N, C-alpha and C positions, 0 to 999 in steps of 0.2 A: 504494500500500500504506500502511496506517495506521502511525503511529509506535508502536513497541512500548512497553508499560507500563514505567515506571521504578519499581520497587518501593522503598518506603521501609522500611528495617529498623527493627523495634521490639524492645524487650527482652521485654516480656510484655503480654498482653491485660489491660485494666482489669477489676477485680472489680466495680466499681460502674459501671453504664451510664446512670444517670439521676440528675439533681439537680433538685429542685423547691423553689422558695421556699415556706416554711411557710405563708404566707398564700394560696397559690395551689393548695392541695391540695383536691380531686383535680386532676390535670393539666388545664390549659387549653390552648388552641391555640397560645399564644405560647411558642415555644421556639427555641433555636439547636441545630443539629446540629454537634457537634464531631467531626471525623474522628479516627480512632485515631492517625494519624501526627501530627496537630496536638497531641493530648494528650501524645504522646511528646516532641515538640519543647519543650513547656512544662515537662515533667518534667525533661528534660536541662538546659535553660537556667536555669530559675527555681528548681527544687527541688534539683537536683544541683550547680548553680553552675558548670557547664562553660562554656568559651569557645565562641564560635560555630563555629570551625573544628573543634573536638573534637566538638561535637554533630553537625555535618554529616558528619564521618567515621564516627561511630557509626551514623548513619542511612543511610549510603552514598548521600548526595546532595551536590550542590555547595553552596557557601556561599550563593549567591543563592537557590537553591531552599529551603534551610533557612530563610533569612530570610523568604521569602514564606509558608512554612508557619507559622512562629512569629507573624508579623503577623496572619495570618488567625485563628489560635487566640486571640490576645490580644483582637482585636476582638470575637469572639463571646463570650468570657468577660466582657469589660467591658460589652457590651450586656446580657448576662444579669444581671449584678450591678446595674447602674444602672437598668434598666427592668423588673426583676423577672421575667425570662423563665426558663423551665426550660432545662436543658442535657441533650441526649441525645448519648451518645457511641457512634458507630457508623460503619461504612463507611470508605472510603478505599482507597488503593493501598499496603497495608502487608503485611509478611511478617515472620515470626520468623527466617527463614533464606532466603538467596538461593542457588539451586542453578545452577551453570553447566551448560548442556545442550548436547549435540551430536547432530546427525542423522547416522546411519550411512550414509544414502543420498546426501545432497547435501553433507554436511560443514558445514552451517550451524551457527553458534554463537550462543547467546542465553542470557539469564538468565531463570529461572523461579522463581516463588514456591513455597516448600516446601508451603504449604497447598493450592495449586492442584494440585500433583503428587499429594498424598495424596487430594484430592477426586476427581480424574480418573483417577488410577492409570494403568492400561495404555491408557486412552482418550486420553491426551495425545499430540499429534501435532506434527510440525515445522511452524512457522508459514510456512516458505518453500515446501516441497514437499508437505506433508500426510502424510508417511510416519509410521508409528507405530514405526519402528525408531530410537528415540532413547534416550539414556542420560545420566546425570549424569557429568560428567568432573571430574578433579582440578583442572584450571585452564583458563583461557580457550583455551589452545592444544590441549587435549585429550590431553596427555601429561604425564608427570612422576611424582613420588613417590607421593602418596596416591591411593587409588582412590575417586573420588567424594567427595561432601561429607560422607558419614557420617550425614546426617539423613534423606535421602529413601529409605532402603532399603526401606521397606514398599511404596511405590507404584511404584517405578521401578528397573529394573536399572541397575547401575553398571559402568563400564569399569574 
């Protein structure tokens, strides 16, 4: 079985998705693709001035993972600035909210991207048994105070 996707939490989607050197307009083939989570890492570390552990916590990844994301982003940005390449901001494994999910049939627990739930809605299924009897739960154990995450109400029922 494939390893589940580890979602990188971001605060918001970027308004600008493309940067082009003024002497390269219209766009030529040379460009770097900056993933949305890479842009978020640069924003948190370099613009907000947060420490690495704070950034990793905000993105809900480990410190080594955050460091790899940041290094990759900085390499692409430096290559674009030094070599006059455009930057396209797109793709990646990101979400604006991570919803803890539970299958009512097999009890399997996993994290799912809010955006994926909204896209797939009632078509979402358990990755272990394939059942569509799944719901957003308050916490990883599937019980406790709140009912669901409060964000995925449109596409998914909550316990």
